[in-house]
C-alpha positions as CSV (number, residue, x, y, z in Angstrom):
1,X,-27.5,47.5,13.3
2,X,-30.6,47.2,15.4
3,X,-31.2,50.9,15.9
4,X,-34.5,52.6,16.4
5,X,-34.3,54.4,13.1
6,X,-34.0,51.3,11.0
7,X,-37.2,49.9,9.6
8,X,-37.9,46.2,9.4
9,X,-38.0,44.7,6.0
10,X,-41.8,44.5,5.9
11,X,-42.2,48.1,6.9
12,X,-39.7,49.3,4.3
13,X,-41.5,47.4,1.5
14,X,-45.0,48.3,2.7
15,X,-47.7,45.9,3.6
16,X,-48.8,43.2,1.2
17,X,-52.2,45.0,0.7
18,X,-50.5,48.2,-0.4
19,X,-48.6,46.5,-3.2
20,X,-51.7,44.9,-4.8
21,X,-52.6,46.2,-8.2
22,X,-55.7,48.4,-8.1
23,X,-58.7,46.7,-9.8
24,X,-59.0,49.4,-12.4
25,X,-55.7,48.5,-14.1
26,X,-56.6,44.8,-14.6
27,X,-57.5,44.2,-18.2
28,X,-60.5,42.0,-19.0
29,X,-59.6,39.5,-21.6
30,X,-61.8,37.9,-24.1
31,X,-62.7,34.3,-23.6
32,X,-61.1,32.8,-26.7
33,X,-62.0,29.2,-26.0
34,X,-64.6,26.9,-27.5
35,X,-68.1,28.0,-26.5
36,X,-70.5,25.5,-25.0
37,X,-72.8,23.7,-27.4
38,X,-75.7,25.8,-28.6
39,X,-78.7,25.7,-26.2
40,X,-81.1,25.9,-29.2
41,X,-81.8,23.7,-32.2
42,X,-80.7,25.4,-35.4
43,X,-83.2,23.4,-37.4
44,X,-86.2,24.9,-35.6
45,X,-85.1,28.5,-36.2
46,X,-86.5,30.5,-39.1
47,X,-84.1,30.8,-42.0
48,X,-84.2,34.6,-41.9
49,X,-83.1,34.9,-38.3
50,X,-79.6,36.1,-37.3
51,X,-77.0,34.6,-35.0
52,X,-74.3,36.4,-33.3
53,X,-70.7,35.3,-33.7
54,X,-70.7,33.5,-30.4
55,X,-74.0,31.7,-31.3
56,X,-72.7,30.7,-34.7
57,X,-69.4,29.5,-33.2
58,X,-71.4,27.3,-30.7
59,X,-73.5,25.8,-33.6
60,X,-70.5,24.9,-35.8
61,X,-68.3,24.1,-32.9
62,X,-65.4,26.5,-33.6
63,X,-63.9,29.3,-31.6
64,X,-65.0,32.9,-32.1
65,X,-61.4,33.6,-33.1
66,X,-61.7,31.2,-36.0
67,X,-64.8,33.0,-37.2
68,X,-62.9,36.2,-36.8
69,X,-60.1,34.9,-39.1
70,X,-62.6,33.6,-41.6
71,X,-64.2,37.0,-41.9
72,X,-60.9,38.3,-43.2
73,X,-61.3,36.0,-46.2
74,X,-64.1,37.4,-48.4
75,X,-64.3,34.0,-50.3
76,X,-65.0,31.9,-47.2
77,X,-68.1,29.7,-47.6
78,X,-69.6,30.9,-44.3
79,X,-71.3,34.1,-45.1
80,X,-72.0,37.0,-42.7
81,X,-73.0,40.6,-42.7
82,X,-72.3,43.6,-40.5
83,X,-75.2,45.2,-38.6
84,X,-74.3,48.2,-36.5
85,X,-70.7,47.2,-36.7
86,X,-71.3,43.6,-35.4
87,X,-71.0,40.5,-37.6
88,X,-74.2,38.5,-37.8
89,X,-74.8,35.2,-39.5
90,X,-78.1,34.2,-41.1
91,X,-79.4,30.8,-40.0
92,X,-79.7,29.6,-43.6
93,X,-76.0,30.5,-44.3
94,X,-74.9,28.5,-41.2
95,X,-77.1,25.6,-42.4
96,X,-75.6,25.8,-45.9
97,X,-72.1,25.8,-44.5
98,X,-72.7,22.8,-42.3
99,X,-74.1,20.8,-45.2
100,X,-71.1,21.7,-47.4
101,X,-68.8,20.6,-44.6
102,X,-70.6,17.3,-44.3
103,X,-70.2,16.7,-48.1
104,X,-66.6,17.8,-48.1
105,X,-65.4,15.5,-45.3
106,X,-63.4,12.5,-46.5
107,X,-64.1,9.0,-45.1
108,X,-61.5,8.1,-42.6
109,X,-58.6,6.0,-44.0
110,X,-57.0,3.1,-42.1
111,X,-53.9,4.0,-40.2
112,X,-51.7,2.0,-42.6
113,X,-53.1,3.5,-45.8
114,X,-51.3,6.2,-47.8
115,X,-52.9,9.0,-49.7
116,X,-51.1,8.0,-53.0
117,X,-52.6,4.5,-53.2
118,X,-49.5,2.6,-52.2
119,X,-49.5,0.4,-49.2
120,X,-47.4,1.4,-46.2
121,X,-44.1,-0.3,-45.6
122,X,-44.0,-2.8,-42.7
């Protein structure tokens, strides 16, 4: 059992460094989280300027994945256009979308209120 020809367990498996995955096979993944708030004021930008998907997501506080799903719906109120295969959002379209969202939000109801007008049971 302890002969010279037998390898130790570490030698048989190889060193820890030889089992690491080479860096070329690691996939880079997209950051799908919420971007940080925009570093610029959208109200100071000219209406004709364009925003990238990441910049528009930062302004309206949604994930870039949400904007990607919205682009699949041609009737979505946030309008975009493709330039060189990349989606761009005009500043005036983002402003219009934000004002529509402000008008469409309902005032918060008390916790005990129901949507059908009846009072909640105790």
